N, C-alpha and C positions, 0 to 999 in steps of 0.2 A: 405183464409188461415189465421190462428191466431197464434200468437207467445206468448208463456209464457216465460218470461225473468227474470233474476236476475241481478241487478246492484250492484256494490260494489264501495265504495268511498275510499278516502285516509286513513280513520281511520278504514277500514275494516267493516263498517256498510253495511248491505244488504237491498235491496228493491226488492220485488217480484211484478211483474206486468203482464198484459195481454194487447195485442194490435193487431190490424190488419195491422198496418204500423209501424214497429220497428224503422226505421230511423227517421220518424217524431216524434215518441214518445220520443226517446232519446234526440232529440233537445229540446223538451218541458221540459224535466227534466233538461237539462243543462242550459236552460234560466230561470229557476225558476218558470215555469208556473204551476208546480205541487206542491201543498201545502206540501204534505208528504215528498217530496225530496228536498225542497227548501234549507235546511241546509246541504245537502250533497255536498261535493266538489270533482270535478274531477271524476265523475262517469264513470264507464266502465262496459260493458256487460261481465259478467263472466260465464253465462249459458243461453242457450235458447233451446226451444223445439217448433217444428212446429206441429200444429193440424189442421185437416180439418174442424172441426166445433166448434162453440162457446161453446156448452155445455161441450164437452170433455176438451177444453182448460180451461174453468172456474173451472171444477172439479180439474184439475191438479194444477192450481194456488192456490186454497184453500188447497190442500194437502201440497204444499210446505210451506204454512204458519203454518202448524201444527208442533208439536214437532218431529214427525217422518220425516216430510218433511225437517225440519231444520237439522236433523241428516244426511239425504241423501245429502243435499246441502254441508254440512261440509266435507263429505268424497269426494265429487266431486271436490270441490274447493281446498282442500289440496293436491290432487294427481297431480295437474299440474297448471301452470299459464296460460294455453291455455283456450280459450273460448270453453266450452262444448256445443255441439249441438246434440240434440236427436230428432228423428222423431217418 
């Protein structure tokens, strides 16, 4: 099982990622082990999707990084402070 996820920090900056172990990956982000999120403070998961295979998950992660994907994220995050989970 693979998880496509989005992190948000205190300054509302977003990071989109993909992992097969979300709890481990979040800890790596919080400990500064990931270069691209090292400067993000107090990250929290604001969105996640579960996928059965790596190819599908990777395509979805790449989509979320496009302009259309960013618009999709913006509408999801604005509608609620809850973590969105999609399968």
